[in-house]
PALUM-113566 format. One record per atom (N, C-alpha, C, CB): residue in one letter; x, y, z. Coordinates in steps of 0.1 Angstrom, whole numbers, padded with zeros to 4 digits, always signed. Glycine has a CB too. Layout:
! PALUM-113566
AXYZ...
This chain:
! PALUM-113566
M+0244+0152-0646M+0259+0154-0651M+0267+0158-0640M+0261+0164-0662R+0280+0154-0641R+0291+0157-0632R+0296+0170-0637R+0301+0146-0631R+0304+0179-0632R+0310+0191-0634R+0321+0188-0646R+0316+0195-0621D+0326+0178-0647D+0335+0174-0657D+0327+0170-0670D+0344+0162-0652G+0316+0170-0670G+0309+0166-0682G+0305+0151-0682G+0317+0169-0695R+0310+0143-0674R+0307+0128-0674R+0295+0125-0667R+0319+0120-0668K+0287+0115-0670K+0277+0112-0663K+0280+0102-0650K+0269+0107-0673P+0272+0105-0641P+0274+0099-0627P+0273+0082-0631P+0261+0106-0615S+0279+0076-0623S+0280+0061-0623S+0265+0057-0618S+0293+0054-0613P+0261+0045-0624P+0247+0040-0617P+0248+0038-0603P+0242+0027-0623A+0260+0033-0597A+0260+0031-0584A+0260+0044-0577A+0271+0023-0581A+0266+0055-0583A+0266+0067-0573A+0251+0073-0574A+0277+0079-0576T+0244+0071-0585T+0231+0075-0588T+0222+0068-0577T+0228+0071-0604G+0223+0054-0575G+0217+0047-0566G+0218+0049-0552G+0220+0035-0569W+0230+0053-0549W+0235+0058-0536W+0226+0069-0530W+0250+0062-0537R+0228+0080-0540R+0222+0092-0537R+0208+0090-0536R+0225+0102-0548T+0200+0082-0543T+0186+0081-0543T+0182+0075-0530T+0181+0074-0555E+0191+0065-0526E+0189+0058-0514E+0190+0067-0501E+0198+0047-0513R+0200+0076-0504R+0203+0086-0491R+0192+0095-0491R+0217+0094-0491R+0187+0101-0502R+0176+0108-0504R+0163+0104-0496R+0174+0109-0518D+0160+0090-0501D+0148+0084-0495D+0149+0080-0479D+0146+0072-0504F+0162+0079-0476F+0164+0074-0463F+0163+0090-0454F+0180+0065-0462L+0167+0100-0460L+0166+0114-0452L+0150+0117-0451L+0174+0127-0461K+0144+0114-0463K+0130+0117-0462K+0121+0109-0452K+0125+0114-0475A+0124+0096-0452A+0118+0087-0444A+0121+0090-0429A+0121+0073-0448T+0134+0095-0426T+0137+0098-0412T+0129+0112-0407T+0153+0101-0412A+0129+0120-0418A+0122+0133-0413A+0106+0130-0412A+0126+0147-0423L+0101+0121-0419L+0086+0117-0417L+0086+0111-0404L+0081+0107-0429A+0095+0102-0401A+0095+0094-0388A+0095+0106-0377A+0108+0082-0387A+0103+0114-0379A+0106+0124-0368A+0093+0132-0366A+0118+0133-0372A+0085+0134-0378A+0074+0144-0376A+0062+0134-0368A+0068+0150-0393G+0064+0120-0373G+0054+0113-0365G+0055+0111-0350G+0053+0101-0371M+0066+0112-0345M+0071+0112-0333M+0065+0125-0326M+0086+0112-0334L+0067+0136-0333L+0063+0149-0326L+0048+0151-0327L+0071+0161-0331L+0042+0149-0339L+0029+0151-0342L+0020+0139-0336L+0028+0152-0356P+0009+0141-0326P+0002+0131-0321P-0009+0125-0332P-0004+0137-0308S-0011+0113-0328S-0022+0108-0336S-0034+0115-0333S-0024+0094-0334A-0045+0110-0340A-0058+0118-0338A-0064+0115-0323A-0070+0112-0349S-0062+0103-0318S-0066+0101-0305S-0059+0107-0294S-0066+0089-0302Q-0045+0109-0296Q-0036+0115-0289Q-0038+0129-0288Q-0024+0111-0293A-0042+0136-0300A-0046+0148-0301A-0058+0152-0292A-0048+0151-0315A-0067+0142-0293A-0080+0143-0286A-0078+0145-0271A-0089+0130-0289N-0069+0133-0266N-0065+0134-0253N-0058+0145-0246N-0059+0124-0251A-0049+0151-0255A-0041+0160-0252A-0049+0173-0248A-0031+0162-0263G-0059+0175-0254G-0066+0188-0251G-0076+0185-0239G-0075+0193-0264A-0077+0173-0234A-0085+0170-0222A-0080+0176-0209A-0087+0156-0221V-0089+0181-0201V-0086+0188-0188V-0087+0175-0177V-0097+0201-0186P-0075+0174-0170P-0076+0162-0160P-0088+0166-0149P-0061+0160-0151R-0096+0156-0145R-0106+0158-0136R-0101+0161-0124R-0114+0148-0135Q-0108+0173-0115Q-0103+0175-0102Q-0106+0163-0092Q-0109+0187-0096P-0097+0161-0084P-0099+0151-0072P-0111+0155-0064P-0086+0148-0063I-0119+0147-0060I-0129+0148-0050I-0124+0144-0036I-0141+0140-0054R-0122+0156-0026R-0118+0154-0012R-0129+0151-0003R-0109+0167-0007F-0130+0138+0002F-0142+0133+0009F-0136+0132+0025F-0149+0117+0002G-0142+0140+0034G-0139+0140+0048G-0146+0129+0056G-0144+0153+0052L-0139+0121+0065L-0147+0113+0073L-0143+0115+0089L-0144+0097+0068T-0153+0114+0095T-0151+0118+0109T-0152+0105+0120T-0162+0128+0113P-0153+0107+0132P-0155+0094+0141P-0170+0089+0140P-0152+0098+0158V-0179+0096+0131V-0192+0090+0129V-0191+0077+0120V-0201+0100+0124F-0179+0077+0113F-0177+0066+0105F-0174+0054+0115F-0165+0069+0095L-0180+0044+0111L-0181+0031+0120L-0167+0025+0124L-0190+0020+0112T-0158+0026+0114T-0146+0018+0116T-0135+0024+0108T-0149+0003+0112N-0123+0022+0111N-0112+0026+0101N-0106+0014+0094N-0100+0034+0107D-0114+0002+0093D-0110-0010+0085D-0106-0006+0071D-0121-0020+0084L-0094-0009+0067L-0087-0006+0056L-0096-0011+0043L-0072-0013+0057I-0101-0024+0045I-0110-0028+0033I-0120-0021+0030I-0115-0040+0034L-0127-0016+0039L-0138-0007+0040L-0135+0005+0031L-0141-0003+0054L-0125+0011+0038L-0121+0023+0031L-0115+0021+0016L-0110+0030+0041E-0109+0012+0015E-0105+0009+0000E-0118+0008-0008E-0095-0005-0001Q-0126-0002-0005Q-0138-0004-0013Q-0145+0009-0015Q-0148-0016-0007L-0147+0016-0006L-0155+0029-0005L-0148+0039-0015L-0157+0035+0010Q-0135+0040-0015Q-0128+0049-0024Q-0129+0042-0038Q-0111+0052-0018A-0128+0030-0040A-0129+0025-0055A-0141+0026-0060A-0125+0012-0058Y-0152+0026-0052Y-0166+0026-0056Y-0169+0042-0061Y-0177+0020-0044L-0165+0052-0052L-0165+0065-0055L-0160+0070-0068L-0160+0072-0046E-0147+0065-0068E-0140+0068-0082E-0146+0063-0095E-0127+0062-0082R-0149+0051-0093R-0156+0046-0105R-0169+0053-0108R-0159+0031-0104A-0178+0055-0098A-0191+0061-0100A-0190+0077-0104A-0199+0057-0087T-0180+0084-0098T-0179+0097-0101T-0170+0101-0114T-0175+0103-0091G-0162+0093-0116G-0151+0094-0129G-0140+0104-0125G-0159+0100-0143H-0139+0106-0110H-0130+0117-0106H-0120+0108-0096H-0139+0130-0098P-0108+0111-0094P-0099+0107-0082P-0105+0112-0071P-0084+0112-0083V-0105+0101-0061V-0112+0104-0047V-0101+0104-0037V-0125+0094-0043Q-0100+0114-0029Q-0091+0114-0016Q-0098+0113-0004Q-0083+0126-0015L-0097+0102+0004L-0104+0100+0017L-0096+0108+0027L-0106+0084+0021V-0102+0117+0035V-0095+0126+0045V-0100+0122+0058V-0095+0142+0042T-0092+0117+0066T-0096+0112+0079T-0090+0120+0090T-0094+0098+0082R-0098+0124+0101R-0092+0132+0111R-0097+0125+0124R-0095+0148+0109R-0091+0128+0136R-0095+0124+0148R-0109+0129+0153R-0086+0127+0158S-0110+0143+0151S-0122+0147+0157S-0131+0155+0147S-0119+0155+0169Y-0144+0157+0151Y-0154+0164+0144Y-0149+0178+0139Y-0167+0164+0152Q-0142+0184+0150Q-0137+0198+0147Q-0129+0200+0138Q-0132+0203+0156E-0120+0191+0135E-0110+0191+0125E-0113+0190+0112E-0101+0183+0127I-0124+0181+0110I-0130+0178+0097I-0139+0189+0094I-0137+0164+0096T-0147+0194+0105T-0157+0206+0101T-0148+0219+0096T-0168+0210+0115S-0137+0220+0103S-0129+0231+0101S-0124+0232+0085S-0117+0231+0111L-0119+0218+0081L-0113+0217+0067L-0126+0219+0056L-0104+0202+0064L-0138+0214+0060L-0149+0217+0052L-0153+0234+0051L-0161+0209+0059L-0152+0239+0062L-0157+0253+0062L-0144+0262+0054L-0160+0259+0079A-0133+0257+0056A-0123+0264+0047A-0121+0260+0034A-0110+0263+0051G-0129+0252+0028G-0128+0248+0015G-0117+0237+0012G-0127+0260+0007Q-0110+0233+0022Q-0100+0224+0019Q-0104+0209+0017Q-0089+0224+0029I-0116+0206+0019I-0122+0194+0013I-0136+0196+0008I-0122+0182+0024D-0140+0187-0002D-0152+0191-0008D-0164+0187-0004D-0152+0188-0021L-0165+0176+0005L-0176+0171+0013L-0172+0163+0024L-0184+0165+0005A-0180+0162+0034A-0176+0154+0046A-0189+0147+0051A-0169+0163+0059W-0187+0135+0058W-0196+0128+0065W-0194+0133+0080W-0195+0111+0062I-0201+0142+0084I-0201+0150+0096I-0213+0144+0106I-0204+0165+0093C-0215+0153+0115C-0226+0151+0126C-0236+0160+0125C-0221+0152+0140G-0249+0158+0130G-0260+0166+0129G-0256+0179+0139G-0274+0157+0133F-0248+0178+0148F-0245+0190+0156F-0238+0200+0149F-0238+0187+0167P-0226+0196+0145P-0220+0207+0137P-0225+0212+0124P-0208+0203+0133Y-0233+0203+0118Y-0242+0206+0107Y-0253+0218+0110Y-0249+0193+0102T-0260+0216+0122T-0269+0226+0125T-0262+0240+0131T-0280+0220+0135V-0251+0238+0138V-0243+0250+0141V-0239+0260+0128V-0230+0244+0148H-0235+0254+0119H-0231+0260+0105H-0241+0257+0094H-0217+0255+0100R-0253+0258+0097R-0263+0254+0087R-0264+0265+0077R-0277+0252+0092D-0260+0277+0081D-0261+0289+0071D-0250+0287+0059D-0256+0304+0079A-0240+0281+0063A-0229+0279+0053A-0228+0264+0046A-0215+0283+0062L-0234+0255+0053L-0234+0242+0049L-0247+0236+0042L-0230+0233+0060G-0247+0229+0033G-0257+0223+0025G-0258+0207+0027G-0253+0227+0012L-0269+0201+0026L-0270+0186+0026L-0266+0179+0013L-0283+0182+0028V-0257+0172+0013V-0254+0163+0000V-0261+0152+0000V-0240+0159-0002A-0263+0144+0012A-0271+0132+0012A-0271+0126+0026A-0266+0123+0003V-0281+0120+0030V-0282+0114+0044V-0284+0100+0043V-0294+0120+0052P-0274+0091+0052P-0276+0078+0052P-0290+0071+0056P-0266+0073+0059V-0295+0062+0050V-0307+0055+0054V-0305+0043+0063V-0315+0051+0042W-0310+0041+0074W-0307+0030+0084W-0320+0025+0090W-0298+0036+0096K-0320+0012+0086K-0335+0005+0091K-0344+0012+0085K-0338+0005+0106G-0343+0017+0071G-0356+0023+0064G-0358+0037+0067G-0368+0016+0067Q-0350+0044+0075Q-0353+0058+0078Q-0338+0066+0078Q-0361+0058+0093P-0339+0080+0075P-0328+0087+0077P-0324+0091+0092P-0329+0096+0069L-0328+0083+0101L-0328+0086+0115L-0320+0076+0126L-0343+0087+0120Y-0318+0080+0138Y-0310+0073+0145Y-0313+0076+0159Y-0296+0075+0141R-0307+0071+0171R-0309+0075+0184R-0296+0076+0190R-0318+0065+0192S-0295+0084+0203S-0284+0084+0210S-0287+0073+0221S-0280+0099+0216Y-0276+0067+0227Y-0279+0058+0237Y-0270+0062+0249Y-0277+0042+0232L-0277+0062+0262L-0268+0063+0274L-0266+0047+0279L-0277+0074+0286I-0253+0045+0280I-0250+0030+0284I-0243+0031+0297I-0242+0021+0273C-0243+0019+0304C-0237+0016+0316C-0229+0003+0315C-0246+0015+0327G-0222-0002+0327G-0217-0014+0327G-0227-0024+0328G-0209-0015+0337A-0225-0036+0322A-0236-0045+0321A-0241-0051+0334A-0232-0055+0313E-0233-0051+0346E-0238-0056+0359E-0245-0045+0369E-0226-0062+0367R-0244-0033+0363R-0250-0023+0373R-0264-0023+0373R-0244-0010+0370D-0270-0019+0386D-0284-0020+0389D-0288-0005+0386D-0288-0025+0404V-0292-0001+0375V-0295+0012+0370V-0308+0012+0363V-0283+0017+0361S-0319+0020+0368S-0331+0021+0362S-0334+0033+0352S-0341+0022+0373G-0325+0043+0355G-0329+0055+0346G-0316+0064+0346G-0343+0062+0352F-0316+0075+0338F-0304+0083+0336F-0301+0089+0350F-0305+0095+0324E-0311+0093+0358E-0309+0100+0372E-0299+0092+0379E-0322+0101+0380D-0299+0078+0378D-0289+0070+0385D-0275+0069+0382D-0292+0059+0386L-0273+0077+0371L-0259+0079+0365L-0253+0093+0371L-0259+0080+0348A-0258+0100+0379A-0254+0111+0385A-0242+0106+0394A-0265+0117+0392G-0232+0116+0392G-0219+0112+0400G-0210+0102+0395G-0222+0107+0413D-0213+0098+0382D-0205+0088+0376D-0191+0094+0368D-0215+0081+0367T-0183+0086+0365T-0173+0090+0356T-0178+0085+0344T-0158+0085+0359H-0180+0095+0333H-0187+0093+0320H-0179+0096+0309H-0200+0101+0319A-0181+0087+0300A-0173+0087+0287A-0181+0094+0277A-0170+0074+0282Y-0178+0106+0272Y-0184+0111+0260Y-0176+0108+0245Y-0185+0127+0262S-0181+0109+0234S-0174+0106+0223S-0166+0118+0218S-0183+0101+0213D-0172+0129+0216D-0166+0141+0210D-0174+0154+0214D-0165+0138+0193P-0168+0164+0217P-0174+0177+0220P-0182+0184+0209P-0164+0186+0225D-0182+0179+0197D-0191+0184+0185D-0200+0171+0182D-0181+0188+0171S-0201+0162+0189S-0211+0150+0187S-0224+0152+0193S-0205+0137+0192N-0233+0148+0183N-0248+0149+0188N-0250+0140+0197N-0259+0147+0177S-0249+0127+0194S-0253+0114+0201S-0243+0112+0213S-0251+0100+0191G-0232+0115+0209G-0221+0111+0219G-0218+0124+0230G-0207+0107+0211Y-0226+0135+0229Y-0223+0145+0239Y-0236+0154+0240Y-0211+0154+0235L-0240+0161+0230L-0250+0171+0230L-0264+0166+0236L-0252+0175+0216V-0267+0153+0231V-0281+0148+0236V-0282+0145+0251V-0285+0135+0229T-0270+0141+0257T-0269+0139+0272T-0269+0153+0279T-0257+0130+0275R-0261+0163+0273R-0262+0175+0281R-0275+0181+0279R-0252+0185+0277A-0281+0180+0269A-0296+0185+0268A-0306+0180+0278A-0301+0182+0254L-0304+0165+0278L-0312+0158+0287L-0309+0162+0301L-0311+0144+0284I-0298+0164+0308I-0293+0168+0319I-0301+0182+0321I-0279+0169+0319T-0298+0191+0310T-0304+0204+0313T-0319+0205+0315T-0301+0212+0302E-0325+0197+0307E-0340+0196+0308E-0344+0191+0321E-0346+0188+0298S-0336+0184+0328S-0338+0179+0343S-0336+0190+0353S-0328+0168+0346G-0333+0200+0349G-0332+0212+0358G-0317+0211+0364G-0344+0211+0370R-0308+0204+0360R-0295+0203+0366R-0284+0207+0357R-0292+0190+0371R-0272+0212+0362R-0263+0217+0353R-0254+0205+0348R-0255+0228+0360P-0252+0205+0335P-0244+0193+0329P-0230+0192+0334P-0242+0195+0312D-0222+0202+0336D-0210+0202+0343D-0208+0196+0356D-0205+0213+0344A-0219+0197+0365A-0220+0193+0378A-0228+0178+0380A-0226+0204+0386F-0235+0173+0369F-0241+0161+0370F-0232+0149+0371F-0249+0160+0360F-0221+0148+0363F-0213+0138+0365F-0200+0142+0373F-0209+0132+0353A-0195+0131+0381A-0184+0135+0389A-0170+0138+0382A-0181+0125+0398H-0170+0130+0370H-0159+0133+0361H-0163+0129+0347H-0146+0126+0364S-0158+0135+0337S-0162+0132+0322S-0149+0132+0316S-0172+0143+0314F-0149+0125+0304F-0138+0127+0295F-0142+0123+0281F-0124+0119+0299F-0134+0126+0269F-0137+0124+0257F-0127+0112+0252F-0137+0138+0249T-0135+0103+0244T-0127+0093+0239T-0125+0095+0224T-0132+0079+0241Y-0130+0104+0217Y-0128+0107+0202Y-0132+0094+0195Y-0113+0110+0199G-0144+0089+0197G-0148+0076+0188G-0160+0070+0195G-0135+0065+0186H-0169+0067+0190H-0182+0058+0197H-0177+0045+0202H-0195+0056+0187R-0167+0039+0193R-0163+0024+0196R-0155+0027+0208R-0154+0016+0184N-0148+0037+0210N-0138+0039+0222N-0149+0042+0235N-0126+0053+0218V-0160+0048+0232V-0169+0049+0244V-0174+0036+0250V-0180+0057+0241V-0177+0027+0240V-0181+0014+0243V-0170+0005+0251V-0185+0007+0229R-0158+0007+0245R-0146+0003+0250R-0145+0006+0266R-0135+0008+0242A-0145+0019+0267A-0142+0023+0280A-0152+0020+0290A-0141+0037+0280V-0165+0019+0289V-0176+0015+0297V-0174-0001+0300V-0189+0018+0289S-0172-0009+0288S-0170-0023+0292S-0159-0025+0300S-0168-0031+0281A-0147-0018+0299A-0135-0022+0305A-0135-0016+0319A-0121-0018+0296G-0145-0009+0323G-0146-0003+0335G-0138+0012+0336G-0141-0013+0345L-0132+0016+0326L-0125+0030+0326L-0137+0041+0327L-0115+0032+0311A-0149+0039+0326A-0160+0046+0328A-0172+0040+0332A-0164+0053+0317Q-0180+0044+0341Q-0192+0039+0347Q-0204+0039+0337Q-0196+0046+0360S-0204+0051+0329S-0214+0052+0319S-0209+0061+0305S-0226+0058+0326G-0217+0059+0297G-0211+0067+0285G-0224+0072+0274G-0198+0057+0277S-0219+0080+0268S-0229+0085+0255S-0224+0080+0242S-0228+0102+0254V-0232+0075+0236V-0228+0067+0221V-0240+0067+0211V-0225+0050+0224D-0235+0068+0199D-0243+0068+0187D-0250+0051+0187D-0231+0072+0172G-0264+0053+0188G-0271+0041+0188G-0269+0032+0174G-0285+0044+0191Y-0266+0038+0165Y-0263+0029+0153Y-0251+0024+0154Y-0263+0036+0140V-0240+0029+0159V-0227+0023+0162V-0229+0013+0171V-0217+0033+0166W-0236+0015+0182W-0237+0003+0194W-0244-0009+0187W-0247+0008+0209D-0255-0007+0181D-0262-0016+0174D-0255-0026+0165D-0271-0009+0168V-0248-0019+0155V-0239-0026+0146V-0228-0034+0154V-0233-0016+0135L-0221-0027+0165L-0213-0034+0171L-0217-0047+0178L-0207-0026+0179S-0229-0045+0183S-0236-0057+0190S-0238-0068+0180S-0251-0053+0196A-0240-0066+0169A-0241-0077+0159A-0228-0082+0153A-0250-0073+0147T-0218-0072+0151T-0207-0077+0144T-0193-0079+0154T-0205-0067+0133E-0195-0072+0165E-0184-0075+0176E-0189-0074+0188E-0172-0067+0176P-0198-0085+0191P-0205-0084+0205P-0196-0086+0216P-0216-0095+0207E-0183-0090+0216E-0175-0089+0226E-0173-0075+0231E-0164-0094+0222L-0174-0065+0222L-0173-0051+0225L-0185-0046+0234L-0173-0043+0213T-0196-0049+0231T-0208-0045+0237T-0214-0054+0250T-0217-0045+0227H-0207-0067+0249H-0211-0077+0259H-0212-0069+0275H-0199-0090+0258G-0201-0061+0277G-0199-0055+0290G-0208-0044+0293G-0187-0051+0291T-0216-0039+0284T-0223-0028+0286T-0238-0032+0284T-0217-0019+0276R-0246-0022+0288R-0261-0023+0284R-0267-0008+0284R-0270-0033+0293I-0278-0008+0276I-0285+0006+0273I-0293+0009+0285I-0296+0005+0260V-0289+0022+0289V-0299+0028+0301V-0310+0035+0295V-0292+0039+0311R-0307+0043+0284R-0318+0052+0279R-0316+0053+0264R-0318+0067+0287Q-0328+0053+0256Q-0325+0058+0242Q-0331+0070+0239Q-0330+0048+0232S-0327+0079+0231S-0332+0093+0230S-0342+0091+0219S-0319+0104+0226E-0350+0101+0216E-0361+0102+0205E-0352+0102+0190E-0371+0117+0207L-0360+0097+0182L-0352+0097+0167L-0348+0111+0164L-0363+0091+0154L-0336+0110+0158L-0330+0123+0154L-0323+0122+0139L-0318+0128+0166G-0321+0132+0134G-0315+0131+0119G-0301+0125+0120G-0314+0146+0111F-0301+0115+0112F-0287+0107+0108F-0277+0115+0105F-0289+0097+0097P-0264+0113+0110P-0252+0122+0108P-0251+0121+0091P-0237+0116+0117P-0251+0135+0086P-0253+0137+0072P-0239+0138+0064P-0261+0149+0071V-0239+0139+0051V-0229+0142+0043V-0231+0156+0038V-0227+0132+0033A-0222+0166+0041A-0225+0179+0039A-0213+0185+0031A-0226+0187+0052A-0215+0197+0027A-0206+0204+0018A-0210+0220+0018A-0207+0198+0003L-0200+0227+0016L-0204+0243+0014L-0214+0246+0004L-0191+0251+0010K-0223+0254+0008K-0234+0257-0001K-0229+0264-0014K-0243+0264+0007E-0219+0271-0013E-0213+0277-0024E-0207+0268-0034E-0203+0286-0019K-0206+0257-0030K-0200+0248-0040K-0211+0234-0046K-0186+0241-0032A-0221+0239-0042A-0232+0231-0045A-0233+0226-0060A-0244+0238-0041D-0230+0235-0069D-0231+0233-0084D-0217+0229-0090D-0235+0248-0091S-0207+0226-0081S-0194+0221-0087S-0195+0207-0094S-0182+0220-0074P-0187+0206-0103P-0188+0192-0109P-0183+0180-0100P-0180+0191-0123E-0175+0184-0091E-0169+0173-0082E-0181+0169-0071E-0156+0179-0073L-0189+0182-0067L-0198+0177-0055L-0212+0172-0064L-0202+0192-0043L-0215+0176-0076L-0226+0169-0082L-0223+0155-0085L-0230+0176-0094A-0210+0151-0090A-0209+0137-0092A-0208+0129-0080A-0197+0135-0099A-0203+0136-0068A-0203+0128-0055A-0217+0127-0052A-0195+0135-0043R-0228+0135-0053R-0241+0133-0048R-0246+0122-0057R-0251+0146-0049R-0244+0122-0070R-0250+0112-0077R-0246+0098-0071R-0247+0114-0091A-0232+0098-0071A-0227+0084-0066A-0232+0079-0054A-0214+0084-0064L-0234+0089-0042L-0239+0083-0031L-0254+0082-0031L-0235+0091-0019L-0263+0089-0039L-0277+0086-0041L-0278+0073-0049L-0285+0099-0049G-0271+0069-0058G-0271+0057-0066G-0265+0047-0059G-0265+0059-0079M-0258+0046-0048M-0251+0036-0042M-0258+0022-0041M-0246+0042-0029A-0271+0023-0037A-0278+0012-0036A-0283+0005-0048A-0288+0015-0030Q-0281+0010-0059Q-0285+0005-0072Q-0273+0000-0078Q-0291+0015-0080D-0262-0001-0072D-0249-0004-0079D-0244-0018-0071D-0236+0010-0079E-0239-0026-0077E-0236-0040-0068E-0223-0035-0062E-0233-0056-0078D-0212-0028-0065D-0200-0024-0057D-0207-0015-0045D-0189-0015-0068G-0215-0006-0049G-0220+0002-0039G-0228-0006-0027G-0229+0012-0045R-0236-0016-0031R-0243-0024-0022R-0232-0030-0013R-0252-0034-0029A-0222-0035-0020A-0212-0044-0011A-0206-0033+0001A-0199-0052-0021V-0204-0019-0002V-0199-0010+0008V-0210-0009+0018V-0196+0003+0003L-0222-0006+0013L-0233-0005+0023L-0235-0015+0032L-0244-0004+0016A-0234-0027+0028A-0235-0040+0034A-0224-0039+0046A-0232-0051+0024M-0212-0035+0043M-0203-0033+0054M-0205-0023+0064M-0190-0030+0049L-0212-0012+0061L-0217-0005+0069L-0229-0005+0076L-0217+0003+0064R-0238-0016+0070R-0250-0021+0076R-0261-0009+0073R-0248-0027+0093L-0258-0001+0063L-0268+0009+0058L-0274+0003+0047L-0263+0022+0055D-0288+0009+0045D-0297+0007+0034D-0294+0016+0021D-0311+0008+0039G-0288+0026+0023G-0284+0035+0013G-0283+0049+0017G-0294+0034+0002F-0284+0060+0006F-0283+0074+0011F-0296+0081+0004F-0268+0082+0007Q-0300+0091+0008Q-0312+0098+0003Q-0310+0113+0005Q-0323+0093+0011A-0316+0119-0005A-0317+0134-0003A-0325+0137+0010A-0324+0141-0015A-0323+0149+0014A-0330+0153+0026A-0330+0170+0029A-0323+0145+0038E-0341+0173+0037E-0342+0188+0039E-0337+0192+0054E-0357+0192+0037P-0332+0204+0054P-0326+0208+0068P-0335+0206+0079P-0322+0224+0068A-0349+0206+0077A-0359+0203+0087A-0355+0191+0095A-0374+0202+0081L-0350+0180+0088L-0347+0169+0092L-0339+0170+0104L-0341+0163+0083F-0331+0181+0106F-0323+0182+0117F-0328+0194+0128F-0310+0185+0111D-0340+0198+0127D-0346+0207+0136D-0347+0202+0152D-0359+0211+0130R-0348+0191+0155R-0347+0185+0167R-0332+0188+0174R-0351+0170+0164I-0324+0184+0164I-0309+0186+0170I-0307+0201+0172I-0296+0180+0160A-0310+0209+0163A-0310+0224+0164A-0317+0229+0178A-0318+0229+0151A-0328+0223+0181A-0335+0226+0193A-0326+0225+0206A-0347+0217+0194K-0319+0214+0206K-0311+0209+0216K-0298+0217+0218K-0308+0194+0212V-0292+0222+0206V-0281+0230+0206V-0286+0245+0211V-0274+0230+0191A-0297+0250+0209A-0303+0262+0214A-0305+0261+0229A-0316+0266+0208L-0311+0250+0234L-0313+0247+0248L-0302+0248+0256L-0319+0236+0249V-0289+0241+0251V-0278+0238+0260V-0271+0253+0258V-0268+0223+0255G-0272+0260+0246G-0266+0272+0247G-0271+0281+0256G-0267+0276+0235R-0284+0280+0258R-0292+0291+0266R-0292+0288+0282R-0309+0293+0260L-0293+0274+0284L-0292+0270+0298L-0280+0263+0303L-0303+0262+0300G-0275+0255+0295G-0264+0245+0298G-0251+0252+0299G-0263+0234+0286
């Protein structure tokens, strides 16, 4: 009823009903926009997974972008975490980031691993030619008449990195064992910061000899023979623990590290993982004990004591 006692017209009644229904519908629509659906509500409560920061050093065979992209893609799918590949020029830079907790794990070298074994734990070790082992090579120019490492005395020598086992420590220990002082054995030495660069330096005549990772030299001789053609192997070391993937012991049980370990150890059982391994010329990754690196630790002690 209107205030004057007359009934509202049918048109007015319909307009008010439509207006009321419109406002109700608008309110429900607004609520629908503000209130999440059941799936949205579930996702809204989910905590984003932390990224896994994986450091790579010059032990990594190549900086090929395709390889890095495929490695990152495999690790992200296998771990369920975003993955950041962190590359640096030297072992020292990556090891420092690892020890400071600024990266979660890193593919380093047996030399820095043994030096920091109290703080670092093994995540996984690559398997090459059926073993988690490799050798260091002393190489020289292909045309040189050299029969043993003693003939390299007085050379200009190319080392890989001051924290490299195969590219520095093994040669220093060998010279020390011979009763000579490593700093006086070569006339001149320099660091190339990469095993591939050692091969290049010797092949091009920038160095007369060099210390290099045997795995890298062998793979290069198969995939890029033009790089190794100008060099030859003078001496191979004994078998030593392959450069490992390591992490801080205090982070051993973190979800990121556990996921990364599973992904590495399962790489050979995954189609995409096998594609990455094929590019690296590796068989896979396996778990290992610290004793695998005892021979390297002995060289560290020898050079520290006498070298």
